[in-house]
C-alpha positions in Angstrom: -0.7 8.5 -5.0 0.8 9.6 -1.7 0.7 13.3 -0.8 4.4 13.9 -1.7 3.8 12.2 -5.1 6.7 9.7 -4.6 4.6 6.5 -4.6 1.5 5.2 -6.4 -0.7 2.5 -4.9 -3.2 0.2 -6.7 -5.3 -2.8 -6.0 -5.3 -5.5 -8.7 -8.1 -7.9 -9.8 -6.1 -10.5 -7.8 -7.0 -8.5 -4.6 -3.4 -7.5 -3.8 -2.3 -4.0 -3.0 0.9 -3.0 -4.8 3.1 0.2 -4.7 5.5 1.6 -7.2 8.1 4.4 -7.1 7.1 7.3 -9.3 10.7 8.2 -9.7 12.0 4.9 -11.2 8.9 2.7 -11.7 10.2 0.0 -9.3 7.7 -2.2 -7.6 8.0 -1.5 -3.9 5.4 -3.9 -2.4 3.3 -6.8 -3.5 4.1 -10.5 -3.8 6.6 -10.0 -6.7 8.5 -7.0 -5.1 12.2 -7.3 -4.6 12.1 -4.3 -2.3 9.6 -3.9 0.5 8.9 -0.4 1.8 8.1 0.3 5.5 8.9 -1.5 8.7 6.2 -4.1 8.4 4.7 -4.4 4.9 2.9 -7.7 5.8 -0.6 -6.2 5.1 0.6 -4.8 1.8 1.8 -8.2 0.6 -1.3 -10.3 1.4 -4.2 -11.3 -0.9 -7.5 -10.1 0.6 -10.3 -12.6 0.4 -13.0 -10.0 -0.1 -11.0 -7.5 -2.0 -10.0 -3.9 -1.1 -12.6 -1.3 -1.7 -10.9 2.0 -0.6 -7.3 3.3 -0.2 -6.3 6.5 1.5 -2.7 7.7 2.1 -2.2 10.5 4.7 1.1 12.1 5.7 1.5 13.2 9.3 4.2 13.6 11.9 4.6 9.8 12.2 5.2 9.4 8.5 3.0 8.0 5.7 -0.2 6.4 7.0 -1.8 4.0 4.7 -5.5 3.3 5.3 -7.5 0.8 3.4 -10.7 -1.2 3.8 -11.2 -4.9 2.9 -14.6 -6.5 3.4 -15.9 -5.0 6.7 -12.4 -4.3 8.2 -10.5 -1.1 8.2 -6.6 -1.3 8.3 -4.0 1.3 9.0 -0.3 0.9 8.5 2.7 3.3 8.8 4.7 2.6 5.7 7.5 5.2 5.8 
């Protein structure tokens, strides 16, 4: 869950990260999402070959920073 408790993120067995609005339950990112949050949600809509092992959401002056690791790579994306 993000620090403001507006969104919840999860990684499925299919190795895809998805996000939902806590307010209305709407799927906000993932392959089936009708609405995509953020400027460039490309990384949040891809299937990771090795799976995602860690997720961390941090809010700073630039917005919501989404950090996650997949295999040996570490990714960061501003999502809001």
